[in-house]
NUSEFI-625672 format. One record per residue (C-alpha): residue number from 1; residue in one letter; x, y, z. Coordinates in Angstrom, 1 decimal. Layout:
{lovo->NUM&sevex->A&u->X&v->Y&w->Z};
...
# end
This chain:
{lovo->1&sevex->M&u->17.0&v->105.3&w->158.7};
{lovo->2&sevex->K&u->14.7&v->103.2&w->156.6};
{lovo->3&sevex->T&u->14.5&v->105.7&w->153.8};
{lovo->4&sevex->G&u->18.3&v->105.8&w->153.8};
{lovo->5&sevex->L&u->18.5&v->102.1&w->153.4};
{lovo->6&sevex->I&u->15.9&v->102.1&w->150.7};
{lovo->7&sevex->S&u->17.8&v->104.8&w->148.9};
{lovo->8&sevex->I&u->21.0&v->102.7&w->149.1};
{lovo->9&sevex->L&u->19.1&v->99.7&w->147.6};
{lovo->10&sevex->L&u->17.7&v->101.9&w->144.8};
{lovo->11&sevex->F&u->21.2&v->103.3&w->144.2};
{lovo->12&sevex->F&u->22.5&v->99.8&w->143.7};
{lovo->13&sevex->L&u->19.6&v->99.0&w->141.3};
{lovo->14&sevex->T&u->20.4&v->102.1&w->139.2};
{lovo->15&sevex->F&u->23.6&v->100.4&w->138.2};
{lovo->16&sevex->T&u->22.0&v->97.2&w->136.9};
{lovo->17&sevex->T&u->23.4&v->96.3&w->133.6};
{lovo->18&sevex->N&u->23.1&v->94.0&w->130.7};
{lovo->19&sevex->A&u->25.0&v->93.8&w->127.5};
{lovo->20&sevex->E&u->22.8&v->96.1&w->125.5};
{lovo->21&sevex->E&u->22.6&v->98.8&w->128.3};
{lovo->22&sevex->T&u->26.4&v->99.0&w->128.8};
{lovo->23&sevex->E&u->27.4&v->99.4&w->125.2};
{lovo->24&sevex->G&u->28.9&v->102.9&w->124.8};
{lovo->25&sevex->I&u->28.4&v->103.9&w->128.4};
{lovo->26&sevex->D&u->31.5&v->104.9&w->130.3};
{lovo->27&sevex->Y&u->30.8&v->104.3&w->133.9};
{lovo->28&sevex->C&u->34.3&v->105.3&w->135.0};
{lovo->29&sevex->H&u->34.4&v->108.8&w->133.5};
{lovo->30&sevex->D&u->30.7&v->109.9&w->133.6};
{lovo->31&sevex->A&u->30.6&v->113.1&w->135.7};
{lovo->32&sevex->K&u->27.1&v->112.4&w->137.0};
{lovo->33&sevex->I&u->27.9&v->108.9&w->138.1};
{lovo->34&sevex->N&u->31.1&v->110.1&w->139.8};
{lovo->35&sevex->Q&u->29.2&v->112.8&w->141.6};
{lovo->36&sevex->D&u->26.6&v->110.2&w->142.7};
{lovo->37&sevex->W&u->29.3&v->108.1&w->144.2};
{lovo->38&sevex->L&u->31.0&v->111.0&w->146.0};
{lovo->39&sevex->K&u->27.6&v->111.9&w->147.4};
{lovo->40&sevex->M&u->26.9&v->108.4&w->148.5};
{lovo->41&sevex->I&u->30.2&v->108.1&w->150.3};
{lovo->42&sevex->G&u->29.6&v->111.4&w->152.0};
{lovo->43&sevex->E&u->26.2&v->110.4&w->153.2};
{lovo->44&sevex->Y&u->27.2&v->106.9&w->154.4};
{lovo->45&sevex->P&u->30.9&v->107.1&w->155.4};
{lovo->46&sevex->K&u->30.6&v->104.1&w->157.7};
{lovo->47&sevex->D&u->28.6&v->101.8&w->155.4};
{lovo->48&sevex->A&u->31.0&v->99.0&w->154.7};
{lovo->49&sevex->I&u->29.1&v->97.9&w->151.6};
{lovo->50&sevex->I&u->29.1&v->101.3&w->150.0};
{lovo->51&sevex->L&u->32.8&v->101.7&w->150.8};
{lovo->52&sevex->K&u->33.6&v->98.3&w->149.4};
{lovo->53&sevex->L&u->31.7&v->99.0&w->146.2};
{lovo->54&sevex->A&u->33.3&v->102.5&w->145.9};
{lovo->55&sevex->G&u->36.7&v->101.0&w->146.3};
{lovo->56&sevex->L&u->36.0&v->98.2&w->143.8};
{lovo->57&sevex->R&u->34.7&v->100.7&w->141.3};
{lovo->58&sevex->E&u->37.8&v->102.9&w->141.6};
{lovo->59&sevex->G&u->40.1&v->99.9&w->141.2};
{lovo->60&sevex->L&u->38.2&v->98.5&w->138.2};
{lovo->61&sevex->C&u->38.2&v->101.9&w->136.5};
{lovo->62&sevex->L&u->42.0&v->102.2&w->137.1};
{lovo->63&sevex->M&u->42.5&v->98.7&w->135.7};
{lovo->64&sevex->I&u->40.4&v->99.5&w->132.6};
{lovo->65&sevex->D&u->42.2&v->102.8&w->132.0};
{lovo->66&sevex->R&u->45.6&v->100.9&w->132.2};
{lovo->67&sevex->G&u->44.4&v->98.3&w->129.8};
{lovo->68&sevex->Q&u->44.7&v->95.5&w->132.4};
{lovo->69&sevex->I&u->41.2&v->94.4&w->131.9};
{lovo->70&sevex->S&u->38.5&v->95.1&w->129.3};
{lovo->71&sevex->H&u->35.4&v->97.2&w->129.9};
{lovo->72&sevex->E&u->33.3&v->94.1&w->129.6};
{lovo->73&sevex->Q&u->35.5&v->92.3&w->132.2};
{lovo->74&sevex->G&u->35.1&v->95.3&w->134.6};
{lovo->75&sevex->I&u->31.3&v->95.2&w->134.2};
{lovo->76&sevex->D&u->31.2&v->91.5&w->134.8};
{lovo->77&sevex->I&u->33.3&v->91.8&w->138.0};
{lovo->78&sevex->W&u->31.2&v->94.8&w->139.1};
{lovo->79&sevex->E&u->27.9&v->93.0&w->138.5};
{lovo->80&sevex->D&u->29.1&v->89.9&w->140.5};
{lovo->81&sevex->E&u->30.0&v->92.0&w->143.5};
{lovo->82&sevex->R&u->27.0&v->94.3&w->143.3};
{lovo->83&sevex->Q&u->24.7&v->91.2&w->143.3};
{lovo->84&sevex->R&u->26.6&v->89.8&w->146.3};
{lovo->85&sevex->S&u->26.4&v->93.1&w->148.1};
{lovo->86&sevex->M&u->22.6&v->93.3&w->147.6};
{lovo->87&sevex->V&u->22.3&v->89.8&w->149.1};
{lovo->88&sevex->D&u->24.5&v->90.9&w->152.0};
{lovo->89&sevex->R&u->22.4&v->94.0&w->152.5};
{lovo->90&sevex->G&u->19.2&v->91.9&w->152.5};
{lovo->91&sevex->Q&u->20.7&v->89.6&w->155.1};
{lovo->92&sevex->E&u->21.7&v->92.6&w->157.3};
{lovo->93&sevex->Q&u->18.1&v->93.9&w->157.1};
{lovo->94&sevex->A&u->16.6&v->90.5&w->157.9};
{lovo->95&sevex->K&u->18.7&v->90.2&w->161.1};
{lovo->96&sevex->K&u->17.4&v->93.6&w->162.2};
{lovo->97&sevex->M&u->13.8&v->92.7&w->161.7};
{lovo->98&sevex->P&u->11.7&v->91.8&w->164.8};
{lovo->99&sevex->K&u->11.1&v->88.1&w->165.3};
{lovo->100&sevex->Y&u->7.4&v->87.3&w->165.2};
{lovo->101&sevex->I&u->5.9&v->84.0&w->166.5};
{lovo->102&sevex->L&u->2.7&v->82.9&w->164.9};
# end
């Protein structure tokens, strides 16, 4: 279980971005990234954070393809939610840790 949670956190970290890194990268249509997401959903079908991020990604990609938002706006929205999700995951893990009294 711990290795699964660690891999989820590492997965989130692989999508860290900054302006220089995102230039020219198409996160919506990259076959490897799409496969990684499908695999993650398959491995963790009940993980609310994974499902939330997968749904957000699909929606943002659709909006970018339709021209409703820019690629940069999509990245900004994604990064905000990814950061929030990492905090949520950390809080979930903290609640599961044993309470030690010193």
